[in-house]
N, C-alpha and C positions, 0 to 999 in steps of 0.2 A: 362869162358863166366858168367856174371855179369846179374844176375837174381832182379828185382824191383819188390815188391809187394806192392799195394795202395789200404788201404782202407779207406775213405773217404766222406762225414761225418758219423761219428759213432754218438749215442745219447747213447751208452752206454758202456761197456766192456764185450761186446756179445761174443757169439761164434766164430764170426768172427775175434776178437780184438784178443781174445787167438789162433784161429789158425795161423793169419798171427804171430804171437810172435811166436810159437811154430814150424811153419815153417822155419823160418827166423834162428833160433837158432838152429834147427838141423842141418841144411844145414850147419850154420860156423862152427859148431861142427866137421863137415868134411873138415873144409878147405875150401869150397866151398866160391862165392866171392855173397852174397846174399843180399839182403836189404830191409828194409819195413815202409814203410810212413802209418803215422795212425792217421788224424784229428779227433777229438775228438769235441763236442758240450764242450761246459763249465757248461753244466748241468750235465753233464755225472760225474757219481758219483766215487770220488778217490779210487782206488784200494789200494792205502800204496804198490806197489811193486817197484822193481828198471826195468829198461829198460834195457830188453836184448840189449848185443850188435850189433851192424847192425840197430836196428829198431828205428826210429825219431816218435815223436808223437808231435803235434803241437794243437792249440785250432784252433777251424773251426768255426762261429757261423754264418756265411753268408746263404739265402736259396735265394729259386726260382731261379729266372733265372742271380739275382746278383750272387750267389751262384755259379752257374754252370762257370760264367765267370771268377771269383775269384781261381776256384777251376785249369780251365785250365790257368788261369797265373800261378799257384802256380808250378802246374807242369810240366811245360815249364819251369820252372826254375831253381826247383830242381835238385842239382849235382846226387843224385841216380837216380834219371829218367833220364838226358840227356846222363850221362855215361852208362847207360846199357845197355846190347844187346838184354834183353827180357823184356817188360812192363806188367804181369799181374794187372790186376784191379780185384776186389771184391766185390763190390757193384754196384748198377743201376748208384747212381751218378758218381761213379767214371767215369764206362764206357761213359756217355755222353760228361764227361767235357774232356776225355784224346781221343775222337773222334776229337775234336775240336781243340787241344793243337797240336802244330808243334813238330815232330821228325824226326828221320832219316831216308830214306828209307829203311835202311838195319837192322831197328828195328824192331822184331817181337814184335806185340801185341794182348794179349789174355784177352780175358773176361773171367773171372774164375767165374759162377754165383754159388751162394752161399745162396743164398734165393731166395723167389718170387720177379719175376725182376717187377713186378708192381703189383700196390692194387689192390686187391679181390673187385669185386663188390658189392657196397654200402658200402665200407671203406671210400670211402671220393667221392667228388662229380663228376659226372660223366665227365664234361668237363677238369677238370682236371686229372682226371686216364685216360682220352683217350689223352691228352697232353703228359700224362709221359711215355705212352705204345709207342707212335709212336716216343719221343724221344729217349727212351732208345730198340726199335729195330732199328731203325738207327743206332745206337750205335753200337749194335750187329751185323749186317751184314758188318761192315766196319772193326770189327775185322779180324786180321789173323787165330785166333783160337777160338773157343769157348767149353768152359768146364763147365764139372756139376756134383755134388758129387754123385747125385743116377739116378735111371729111373725115379723117380716119381717126381720129379727137370725136368730133361730132356724132359719128356713126356708135361708138363705143358708152355714150349714154344715151339714143337717141329714147329709150324705151322711158326717159323719164322727163326730158324734158326738149324741143326742139333749139338748136344753137344756131344762132347767127355769124357766120364768119367771118372774123378780121385775122386777116393773115399774120402773122406775128414779122415782125424783119427786126433785119439789123441795121448798125451805120454803115453806108458803103465810102471807105477811105481808101487813101492811097498806100498798099500793102508797108507797113515801116518793119524792113525785111534786109539784111544783110545778103542773103543770094537769093536768087528769085528758083517757083516753083521748077524742079524738072523733075523726069521718070529715075534719076538716081539716088534722088532722098530717101528718107526715112517714111516709115507707114506708120500712121499717128492712129490710135484711138484714145477719145476723151470722152469723162462721163462719172459719175457716184460709180463707184463700185458695187452694186449690188445683184439681184437678181435679175433686175428687169435688161439690166443694159448685155447682160452675158459677156462680163469680162474673160471668159472662159474660153470662148468662143475664139478671140481673138488669140489668146494664148497657144490656141489647136492648131489652129490655121497659120501663124506664123512659126511655129515649130518648122526644122527643117526645110523653110522655104528660102535661105539665104539670102534674106533680106533684113535690117536691120527697122525694127520697131519700136516707137514711144508710147505710151499709155501714162495719161493724165489726169487727174482726180484724186478721189480717197473715198470712203464709205465704209457699212459694215463688211465688206469683202477682204477687205484691205490688207489683213495679214494672209489669206489664204490664196491671196493673189500673188504678193511678194513670195511665199513659198517654193509658186509654181511656175514662176518664171524663167523662160528658155533662155538660154547665154546670149538670143540675139535681141531682146525686150530688155528695155527698162521702164521703171517706173518712176514718174517725177514730180506725182505731186499735184498739187494744184498751181498753175503759173497764171501773170497776165494771158490777157489771148492775144496779144500780138506775140507771143515766145512760143504757140502754138506750132505755129506755122512755117518758123523757121527749117531752112532745108527739109519739107517735106515732098513728098513723091504724090500719098494720096492718102485721104481717110476711110477709113473703115467706121460706119455704123450698124452693131451686131443688136441693137437693142429692138425687143421685139413689142415694147409699150412708150414709144418717143411720139410726145403728143405733135413737137413740132422738128426738135432739133438743129437747135440753134449754132452748136459746133459745124454739122456738116454745112449747113450755108456760109457760116463764116467763110469756112474751108474752100467753099467754091466761089464766093467773091474772093477770095485769093488767086482763083486759077488753076486750083487742087483737085483734082478728079476722086469724085468720091463712090464707094460700093455701100450699098446702102440694102438694107431686111425691109421687104414691100410693106411693114406698119410702120416704117418710120414714115413721122406725118407728112415731112417734105418731101417723100420721094416722087413721088407724081408731081411735085411744081419744079425739082431740078431738074425731072430726065422727060421730056416732054415727047423725044425723037422712041419712036416703039422699039427700031433695032438697038438703040443703047441701053435704053430700059431694060429689055426684056438679059440684056448681059449685066446690067450691073444694077439691079435692082431684082433681088434674090429671096426664095419664096423660102429655101431650104436651110436647114442649122449644119448639116454636114460642112466638117472642115477643109475639105477637097475641092466640095463647090465652090467655096469663098475664096479660097489658096487660089483656083484656077483664074477668078475672077479677077482677081488682086495681080496675078501675072501677066494676066492679060493686058489688060491698061498700061503696066510701068515696063513690060519688057517689049511692047512695038510703041516708037517712038511718035508714030502717025494716030494711032489710038490714042495714046496719052494729048496730044496736042487735038484731036477733033471731041475729046472727052469733057478738057479743060476749056475748050472755046465755048463748049454745048451749057455746061454748067453754070458756068461764070456768066454767060447774057440770060439766063433763068434768073440767078442770084440776084443780078440787079434790077427785079422786078419787085423782089423779097426788102425792100430799105424800110428804115424805123421812119423814115418820113410817111412812106403809104399806107404805114401801118397809124399814124397821126391822123392821116386826114380819113382813114376809116372810120376810128372810132370816132371824130368829130362827123364826119357827114351820118352814121347812124344814133348817134345822141340826137343831134339835133331834128331827126325823122323821127325818132320815138318822145322826145319833149313837144312835138308840136302837133302832134296827135289830141 
């Protein structure tokens, strides 16, 4: 069975970018015929990494309706798509384009929702948001199956389509670090610098905290964040995932619209405690202990509460060790191997109906 994953267009080498490569690489390591198509904006930072076997990346800068048409034409002609028994689209633009593409009646199409399917209220103009929501809604309703990575994400579009849960995963590897995690290290924030991720909350809670912080990422709020950095926080841009966690004491996930939260799971795999907003998709997966969840999965946006939670975990070695062990144990259930297993099981069950 040939499966093709499609993620286009991507403005950066984000969690969807890495997950697409990881899923295809894991499947092909088992001898499965999986491929991946990744369309990147020319402005996306260069990762300086070799492209895995089965993955094809190309530059895609078309936007708006012309972009949808161009992507539809590209996918209709791509041999990876044409020859696939199953096509899995991973972002809303891919959904909309593929819904309009020509395909074999025997070909199964899955919309695998990996992030918020449309902009949040106030993120852009009302008319543009309404048009995008309508287009994505129509596309999702035409798909043969719809998946989501977490219940938090599935609930965000449940009025449009009921989603089957396929947990995302990360590669479980031996950490490649020069230092082991410890409560005396840096406080880490990683993500796209935009409204949803709320980097300003991190800046506010770090100020006068007495701790050192590092921010990794880029995005539309980059200049604003750079100009607001307190003296104890540095902005590092995008780096290889292995570099995120060196000398890390904790990871803070301030986002209010995080479908999964790959960086948080990667931190947990390394044994690094995480403090997350309750809307962070992976929060209930990493924190299964009610006591710890109450302390480190926050509903509030008040910087003082976040600072208190952060200090609770890094200033108490016993608490730090307890949280480290708890989140690492749960993160080990969120492997890329298990994600591939879940995809295969769902596809086979649907195709046999």
